C-alpha positions as a printed Julia matrix, in Angstrom:
273×3 Matrix{Float64}:
   3.38   17.58   -8.02
   2.78   15.14  -11.1
   4.94   12.1   -11.22
   7.94   12.31  -13.76
   7.61   11.19  -17.28
  10.98    8.65  -17.02
  11.89    6.67  -14.51
  16.04    5.57  -14.35
  16.45    2.38  -12.25
  19.69    1.02  -10.8
  19.98   -2.64   -9.66
  22.42   -3.21   -6.95
  23.09   -6.5    -5.3
  22.96   -5.75   -1.92
  20.49   -3.66    0.55
  22.14   -0.5     0.58
  21.39    3.02    1.55
  22.42    5.88   -0.64
  24.74    8.67    0.67
  23.17   12.4     0.75
  24.78   13.43   -1.93
  23.51   11.09   -4.52
  19.77   11.76   -2.84
  18.81   15.26   -4.47
  15.64   16.22   -5.68
  15.58   14.17   -8.35
  15.89   10.56   -6.09
  12.74    8.81   -5.84
  13.51    6.33   -3.63
  14.97    3.03   -3.01
  12.59   -0.21   -3.32
  14.27   -3.06   -1.71
  13.64   -6.55   -2.83
  15.08   -9.57   -1.59
  19.13   -9.39   -1.82
  18.69   -6.02   -4.04
  18.15   -2.59   -4.19
  16.58   -0.68   -7.09
  17.73    3.37   -7.02
  14.94    5.47   -8.45
  15.86    8.46   -9.96
  13.58   11.08  -12.52
  16.84   12.32  -14.66
  19.71    9.61  -15.54
  22.05    8.98  -12.43
  24.34    5.86  -13.83
  27.69    7.85  -13.45
  26.89    9.01   -9.82
  25.81    5.66   -8.7
  28.92    3.67  -10.38
  30.88    6.5    -8.51
  29.54    6.03   -5.09
  29.94    2.02   -4.96
  33.69    2.78   -6.63
  34.38    4.81   -3.52
  32.2     2.4    -1.15
  32.5    -1.07   -2.41
  31.43   -2.71    0.55
  27.97   -1.23    0.1
  26.71   -3.62   -2.63
  27.61   -4.31   -6.59
  26.01   -2.75   -9.24
  24.03   -4.99  -11.76
  22.17   -3.1   -13.96
  20.36   -0.01  -15.47
  16.81    0.34  -16.76
  14.8     3.44  -18.13
  10.98    2.91  -18.87
   8.0     5.49  -18.55
   6.04    6.16  -15.81
   3.3     5.2   -17.48
   4.59    1.47  -17.75
   5.37    1.06  -14.35
   1.95    1.84  -13.33
   1.1    -0.8   -16.17
   0.1     1.07  -18.76
  -2.6     2.76  -16.34
  -2.25    7.22  -16.66
  -3.9     8.54  -13.08
  -7.02   10.52  -13.44
  -9.82   10.99  -11.34
 -11.88    8.0   -10.96
 -14.87    7.15   -8.48
 -15.41    3.78   -6.55
 -17.87    3.19   -4.11
 -18.63    6.64   -3.56
 -15.28    7.06   -3.22
 -13.75    9.99   -5.49
  -9.94    9.61   -5.75
  -8.2    12.4    -7.52
  -4.75   12.63   -8.04
  -2.5    16.0    -6.19
  -2.06   17.98   -9.49
  -5.7    17.75  -10.52
  -8.47   20.25   -9.67
 -11.04   18.32   -7.91
 -14.47   17.9    -9.18
 -16.43   16.31   -6.57
 -20.04   15.4    -6.99
 -22.65   15.86   -4.09
 -21.93   12.41   -1.86
 -18.66   12.05   -3.31
 -15.87   11.53   -0.35
 -12.78   12.92   -1.73
  -9.39   11.29   -1.31
  -6.34   13.43   -2.73
  -3.57   10.68   -3.96
  -0.02   11.09   -5.26
   0.83    7.12   -6.14
   4.63    7.77   -6.32
   6.24    4.43   -6.94
   3.39    2.72   -4.67
   0.56    0.84   -6.27
  -3.16    2.02   -5.03
  -4.24    4.99   -7.1
  -7.84    2.78   -7.02
  -7.19    0.93  -10.49
  -6.1    -2.37   -9.24
  -9.13   -4.54   -8.41
  -8.03   -5.43   -5.02
  -7.87   -2.14   -4.01
 -11.26   -1.53   -5.62
 -12.85   -4.71   -4.06
 -11.39   -3.42   -0.91
 -12.62    0.43   -0.82
 -16.5    -1.76   -1.39
 -16.62   -3.9     1.19
 -14.8    -0.89    3.76
 -18.25    1.6     3.14
 -19.98   -2.14    4.03
 -18.04   -2.11    7.26
 -18.74    1.29    8.19
 -22.55    1.11    6.8
 -22.64   -1.68    9.65
 -21.7     0.45   12.48
 -19.08    3.01   14.04
 -15.16    1.93   13.51
 -13.09    4.1    15.41
  -9.42    2.31   15.32
  -8.51    0.89   12.04
  -4.85   -1.46   11.47
  -4.0    -1.39    7.83
  -0.97   -3.79    7.02
   0.45   -3.28    3.87
  -0.97    0.28    3.7
   0.71    0.85   -0.11
  -0.36    4.55   -0.89
  -2.27    4.82    1.95
  -5.28    4.99    0.36
  -7.56    2.47    2.25
  -6.36    4.04    5.43
  -7.59    7.36    4.02
 -10.87    6.19    2.98
 -11.68    4.49    6.9
 -10.63    8.13    8.16
 -12.81    9.94    5.87
 -15.75    6.92    6.87
 -15.39    7.82   10.37
 -12.43    6.24   12.14
 -10.68    8.32   14.36
  -7.32    6.8    14.19
  -5.11    4.41   12.28
  -2.15    2.52   12.8
  -0.61    2.01    8.53
   2.57   -0.42    8.65
   4.46   -0.82    5.43
   7.69   -2.93    4.71
   8.58   -0.84    1.75
  10.46    2.72    2.21
   9.28    3.75   -1.41
   5.49    2.86   -0.18
   5.81    4.15    3.07
   7.23    7.57    1.65
   4.28    7.62   -0.54
   1.78    7.48    2.16
   3.1     9.71    4.69
   2.87   12.26    1.87
  -0.66   11.2     0.97
  -1.5    11.36    4.76
  -0.01   15.22    4.85
  -2.38   16.06    1.35
  -5.43   14.75    3.55
  -4.66   16.39    6.54
  -4.7    13.24    8.82
  -1.17   13.08    9.76
  -2.53   13.67   13.13
  -4.73   10.72   13.08
  -2.0     8.21   11.49
   0.78    6.33   13.12
   2.83    5.1    10.15
   5.54    2.46   10.79
   7.85    1.01    8.28
   8.08   -2.39    8.92
   7.09   -6.26    8.46
   3.32   -6.53    8.59
   4.0    -9.69   10.48
   5.61   -7.73   13.31
   2.88   -5.13   13.95
  -0.44   -7.69   14.61
  -0.76   -6.54   18.16
  -2.38   -2.76   17.99
  -5.8    -3.02   19.35
  -7.83   -1.95   16.04
 -11.82   -2.55   15.64
 -10.49   -3.22   11.85
  -8.01   -5.0    10.13
  -6.75   -4.16    6.62
  -4.62   -6.81    4.67
  -4.47   -6.22    0.75
  -1.09   -7.9     0.96
   0.88  -10.84   -0.46
  -0.76  -14.56    0.08
   2.06  -16.3     2.18
   1.69  -12.92    4.6
  -2.03  -13.19    4.85
  -1.47  -17.01    5.67
   0.99  -16.36    8.49
  -1.25  -13.4     9.68
  -4.07  -15.84   10.29
  -1.84  -17.93   12.66
  -0.79  -15.31   14.8
  -3.21  -15.24   17.96
  -2.98  -11.98   18.59
  -4.18  -10.68   15.11
  -7.34  -12.27   15.66
  -8.63  -10.09   18.47
 -10.0    -7.31   15.87
 -14.31   -7.64   15.05
 -13.71   -6.76   11.12
 -11.27   -8.02    8.42
 -10.66   -7.37    4.86
  -8.3    -9.33    3.05
  -7.21   -9.35   -0.5
  -4.5    -9.64   -2.64
  -5.74  -13.41   -3.81
  -5.51  -14.3    -6.97
  -7.52  -17.27   -8.32
  -6.62  -20.5    -6.87
  -5.11  -19.08   -3.53
  -8.38  -18.63   -2.59
  -8.66  -22.38   -1.82
  -5.59  -22.45    0.65
  -6.4   -19.08    2.06
 -10.13  -20.15    2.8
  -8.8   -23.27    4.94
  -6.56  -21.09    6.86
  -9.53  -18.99    7.28
 -11.56  -22.1     8.29
  -9.46  -22.67   10.89
  -8.72  -19.54   12.37
 -11.93  -17.87   14.78
 -12.64  -15.83   11.81
 -16.01  -16.4     9.65
 -16.27  -15.33    6.22
 -19.41  -12.61    5.85
 -18.8   -11.35    1.94
 -16.3   -12.52   -0.87
 -15.98  -10.35   -3.68
 -13.71  -10.99   -7.1
 -13.03   -8.84   -9.92
 -10.38  -10.31  -12.88
  -9.53  -13.36  -10.61
  -8.41  -11.14   -7.9
 -10.26  -11.58   -4.78
 -11.47   -9.76   -1.68
 -12.71  -11.09    1.61
 -14.83   -9.68    4.64
 -14.41  -11.62    7.76
 -15.55  -10.69   11.42
 -14.28  -12.74   14.22
 -17.2   -15.41   15.58
 -19.19  -14.32   18.5
 -18.87  -10.44   17.67
């Protein structure tokens, strides 16, 4: 299904769970950030949101309403088929036209990020192909999966199973739909939670396209540092300095580093493997 043209976003002070009568077909999901929650709808629902909070004032306090174009939410970038590192990323509402050798991934961007346009996604896909060309990878751990695009790419290249972790409810719901669109739901364990709490699953490859502070926390967790391959991204500009320092103090070594528009992605391997 194509995304809506308009988004109606209601900001609430508090980490809320809206009632069932409010989450009908036009409800797109709840984005929680810090102490606030943001309810997304495809049609105006301000009156209903205010009515709910008046009935349940303990749930949270109404702060603001925002109306925006979906294209603006996606940074003004319309999602159309694109090719990256041999992958053909195609929206689910388009008829795919892959060329010989393309690895087809069907995607619904929803309100998450990972349509293939952001430099971190493109860099990770390039490094992902490099890992699989070096030898077989059976199990993948994807921390901060977003739309699930990197998990999908790994499975398409030959991984047998994956654990995908996403903190944000909206993104997790989008990833779940994308796994279903690509027929791989039975090969993915999707977890909604903090990436730092799920470092223990055994994996040949760990993916972490996520904020720098989370990357630094991950590099301090011994059980996370037991994989063979690692792809890190979400690193912007001078953030590479503290990241390289943390990586140098770990049992991992840099194999390759790519950058595009000041965004960096790093391929690393555990020393001795």
